[in-house]
C-alpha positions in Angstrom: 2.6 1.5 24.6 2.4 -2.1 23.7 5.4 -4.3 22.9 3.3 -6.4 20.5 5.3 -7.6 17.5 4.4 -5.8 14.3 4.7 -9.0 12.4 1.4 -10.0 14.1 -0.2 -7.6 11.6 -1.0 -10.1 8.8 -3.9 -11.2 6.7 -6.9 -9.2 7.8 -4.9 -6.5 9.5 -2.9 -5.8 6.3 -6.1 -6.0 4.2 -7.7 -3.4 6.5 -4.7 -1.1 6.2 -4.7 -1.5 2.4 -8.4 -0.8 2.3 -7.9 2.3 4.5 -5.1 3.5 2.2 -7.1 3.0 -0.9 -10.1 4.7 0.6 -7.9 7.7 1.6 -6.5 7.8 -1.9 -9.9 7.8 -3.5 -11.1 10.5 -1.2 -8.1 12.8 -1.7 -8.7 15.6 -4.2 -4.9 16.2 -4.3 -4.4 12.9 -6.0 -6.5 13.7 -9.1 -3.6 15.8 -10.4 -0.7 13.8 -11.7 1.9 16.3 -10.6 3.1 15.5 -7.2 0.9 12.4 -7.0 3.7 10.1 -5.8 4.4 12.3 -2.8 0.7 12.4 -1.9 0.5 8.6 -2.1 3.4 8.4 0.3 1.7 10.9 2.6 -1.6 8.9 2.6 0.2 5.7 3.3 2.1 7.4 6.2 -1.2 8.6 7.6 -2.8 5.2 7.5 0.1 3.4 9.1 0.6 6.1 11.7 -3.1 6.0 12.7 -2.9 2.3 13.0 0.1 2.5 15.3 -1.7 5.0 17.5 -4.9 2.9 17.6 -3.1 -0.3 18.4 -0.7 1.4 20.9 2.3 0.2 19.0 5.7 1.9 19.2 7.1 3.9 16.4 9.6 1.1 15.9 6.8 -1.0 14.3 6.2 1.7 11.6 8.7 0.5 9.0 7.8 -3.1 9.3 4.1 -2.5 9.0 4.5 -0.1 6.1 6.8 -2.6 4.3 4.2 -5.4 4.8 1.5 -3.2 3.2 3.9 -2.3 0.3 4.9 -6.0 -0.2 1.2 -7.0 -0.3 0.3 -4.3 -2.8 3.4 -5.2 -4.9 2.5 -8.9 -5.0 -1.1 -8.0 -6.0 0.0 -5.7 -8.7 2.3 -8.3 -10.1 -0.4 -11.0 -9.9 -2.7 -8.7 -11.9 -0.2 -8.0 -14.6 -2.6 -9.1 -17.3 -4.8 -6.2 -16.4 -1.9 -3.8 -15.6 0.8 -3.4 -18.2 4.3 -2.5 -17.3 4.2 -3.3 -13.6 7.9 -3.2 -12.7 8.4 -3.9 -9.0 11.6 -5.5 -7.7 12.2 -7.3 -4.4 15.4 -7.4 -2.3 17.0 -10.6 -0.9 14.7 -10.5 2.1 11.6 -10.4 -0.2 10.8 -6.8 0.4 9.5 -4.7 -2.4 11.3 -1.5 -3.3 9.0 1.2 -1.7 9.6 3.8 -4.5 8.9 1.2 -7.2 5.6 0.3 -5.5 4.6 3.9 -5.3 5.6 4.5 -8.9 3.6 1.4 -10.0 0.5 2.7 -8.1 1.0 6.2 -9.6 1.5 4.7 -13.1 -1.7 2.7 -12.8 -3.6 5.2 -10.8 -6.6 5.5 -13.2 -6.9 1.8 -13.5 -6.7 1.2 -9.7 -8.8 4.1 -8.5 -10.9 5.7 -11.3 -11.6 3.2 -14.1 -14.7 1.2 -13.4 -13.6 -1.5 -15.8 -10.9 -2.6 -13.4 -12.8 -4.0 -10.5 -10.8 -7.0 -9.3 -9.8 -6.1 -5.7 -6.3 -6.5 -4.4 -5.8 -9.8 -2.5 -4.2 -9.3 0.9 -2.9 -12.9 1.0 0.8 -11.9 1.3 1.1 -10.1 4.6 
């Protein structure tokens, strides 16, 4: 296993993880039903981050940092697109980390706009990794 710092996963790396996450969400038939959607979103994110760790040979210690970078980027993007997404309530702690459950709740709340509605086509900007 590599000792590479997980904080090296910025910009394009985070964008690729978000793209993989959104692709997995769009492909999952379990996410079409609103009941249990939040748990399924967490599962899909876990799978994407775990696969990335395996592919990069990173230790499990990097998991939380990489997952938080992905969630922070999604949170910032949702907030930046607040004109298109109403009621985007995501808070950040003193370290600038988004509350994971709030990000998942925001994704769940705006699921149709983010993943189904063709009228919402502005991609998330991975500029915050």
